C-alpha positions in Angstrom: 147.7 64.3 120.9 151.4 63.3 121.2 150.5 59.7 120.5 148.7 60.7 117.3 151.6 62.8 116.1 153.9 59.9 116.8 151.8 57.5 114.9 151.4 59.8 111.9 155.2 60.2 111.9 155.8 56.6 112.0 153.4 56.0 109.0 155.1 58.6 107.0 158.5 57.0 107.7 157.2 53.5 106.7 155.5 54.8 103.5 158.5 56.9 102.5 161.1 54.2 103.4 159.0 51.7 101.4 158.6 53.9 98.2 162.3 54.6 98.5 163.1 50.9 98.6 160.8 50.1 95.6 162.5 52.8 93.7 166.0 51.5 94.0 165.5 47.8 94.5 163.8 46.4 91.3 163.8 42.8 90.0 165.4 42.5 86.7 164.0 40.4 83.8 165.7 37.0 83.3 165.9 37.2 79.6 165.5 39.8 76.8 163.0 39.7 73.9 164.1 37.4 70.9 162.4 39.1 67.9 164.4 36.8 65.8 161.7 34.2 66.8 159.2 36.1 64.7 159.7 35.0 61.1 159.9 37.3 58.1 158.1 34.8 56.0 155.2 32.6 56.9 152.2 31.2 55.2 152.5 33.6 52.3 153.4 36.6 54.2 156.6 38.3 53.4 158.3 41.0 55.7 161.2 43.2 56.0 162.5 45.2 58.8 161.9 49.0 58.7 163.1 51.9 60.9 161.4 54.9 62.5 163.1 58.3 62.5 165.7 59.0 65.2 163.4 61.5 66.8 160.8 58.8 66.9 163.0 56.5 68.8 163.9 59.3 71.2 160.3 59.8 72.0 159.5 56.1 72.2 162.3 55.3 74.7 161.8 51.6 74.3 164.8 49.4 75.2 164.3 47.4 72.0 161.8 47.2 69.3 161.0 45.8 65.9 159.0 47.6 63.0 158.2 45.3 60.1 156.4 45.8 56.9 154.7 42.7 55.7 153.1 41.9 52.4 150.1 39.7 52.4 149.5 36.9 49.9 147.1 39.3 48.0 149.8 42.1 47.9 148.3 44.4 50.6 150.7 45.8 53.3 150.5 45.1 57.0 152.6 46.8 59.6 153.7 45.0 62.9 155.4 47.0 65.6 156.6 45.6 69.0 158.2 47.8 71.5 159.7 46.3 74.6 160.4 48.2 77.9 162.5 46.4 80.5 161.3 48.7 83.2 158.3 51.0 83.1 159.5 53.1 86.1 160.7 56.7 86.2 160.1 58.1 82.6 160.2 54.9 80.7 156.6 54.1 80.7 154.9 53.1 77.3 153.6 55.8 75.1 150.0 55.0 74.3 149.0 55.3 70.6 145.9 57.2 71.8 148.2 60.0 72.8 150.8 59.6 70.1 148.7 59.4 67.1 147.2 62.8 67.3 150.8 64.2 67.7 151.7 62.6 64.5 148.8 64.3 62.5 146.5 61.2 62.8 142.9 61.7 63.8 141.2 58.9 65.9 137.8 58.3 64.4 137.0 55.4 66.3 138.5 53.7 69.5 136.8 50.8 71.0 137.4 47.5 73.0 137.5 44.5 70.8 137.5 40.9 71.8 140.3 39.1 69.9 139.9 35.4 69.5 142.1 33.4 67.4 142.0 29.7 66.3 145.3 29.2 68.0 143.6 29.5 71.4 144.8 33.1 72.0 142.0 35.4 73.3 142.1 38.8 74.9 140.5 42.2 75.0 142.4 44.6 73.0 141.9 48.1 71.4 140.6 48.6 67.8 141.1 52.0 66.2 140.0 53.5 62.9 142.5 56.4 62.2 142.5 59.0 59.4 145.0 61.4 57.9 144.7 63.5 54.7 141.9 61.3 53.4 143.6 58.0 54.1 142.1 55.5 56.6 144.0 52.8 58.6 142.9 50.1 61.0 145.0 49.6 64.2 145.0 46.9 66.8 147.1 47.3 69.9 147.4 45.9 73.3 150.1 45.5 76.0 151.8 42.3 77.4 153.3 42.1 80.9 154.0 39.3 83.4 150.3 39.8 84.5 149.1 38.9 81.0 147.3 40.8 78.2 146.2 44.3 79.1 144.1 46.7 77.0 143.6 49.8 79.3 146.4 52.2 80.0 145.1 52.6 83.5 145.2 48.9 84.1 148.8 49.0 82.8 149.7 51.4 85.6 148.0 49.1 88.2 149.9 46.2 86.9 153.2 48.1 87.3 152.2 49.0 90.9 151.4 45.3 91.7 154.5 43.9 90.2 156.6 46.6 92.0 155.0 45.7 95.4 155.6 42.0 94.6 159.2 42.7 93.6 158.6 41.3 90.2 160.0 42.8 87.0 158.0 45.5 85.7 158.9 45.0 82.0 156.1 45.4 79.4 155.6 45.4 75.7 153.2 46.9 73.2 152.1 45.1 70.2 150.5 47.0 67.4 149.1 45.8 64.1 148.0 48.4 61.4 147.0 48.3 57.8 145.6 50.8 55.3 141.9 50.5 54.3 141.0 50.9 50.7 138.0 52.9 49.6 135.5 50.0 49.7 136.6 48.4 52.8 134.9 48.9 56.2 136.3 48.2 59.7 135.1 44.6 59.9 136.7 43.7 56.5 140.1 45.3 57.5 139.8 43.5 61.0 139.3 40.1 59.2 142.6 40.7 57.3 144.5 41.7 60.4 143.1 38.6 62.2 144.3 36.5 59.2 147.8 38.0 59.7 147.8 37.3 63.5 146.7 33.6 63.2 150.2 32.4 62.1 152.3 35.1 63.8 150.7 35.5 67.2 152.4 32.2 68.6 155.8 33.4 67.5 155.3 36.9 69.0 154.4 35.1 72.4 157.6 33.2 72.2 159.6 36.2 71.4 158.6 38.1 74.5 160.1 37.2 77.9 157.0 36.9 79.8 156.2 33.2 79.5 157.9 30.1 80.8 
């Protein structure tokens, strides 16, 4: 009986000590994002930096971010947002659009996994959403990037955080979000084609801008 109590006590001390160690000893990223690597003009797309409200930034709690409004060659708008978190621990985890959108008055009509495959060679499972507000329809694509690669699922993001913590790797992460309004005659596939046409020239620069590669 005493041996069992001693064993349990030792395990509690080990687990508690390990958790405390991971909390205060954390590897830091070796560099910060370089959003300047992402051009404002490329292949007929022209962009400009925009800002959220101060309240939105307080809720977001990203260490750095960029919000851009691009105009496509046909004159239609496309929004690019990237939020970077140098640590996901202790109150600074990424806010998922599936939680934030309803709070902003948007209704998520469709949310599904989508296999993104670009001619540049980039491929990943991401999220595709159809969202509506006051009769307006928008398409949204979003995913997460970490040192473990591209992640679609928020639960997988938490698992990635735990693995990187245990391996004493930086726990930084980013969310990449593309959104655009759909006109009255457009369906989800047509809007997706426009989003992919935008991503083709810009995805390599997004990848270089984030500090997860070599």
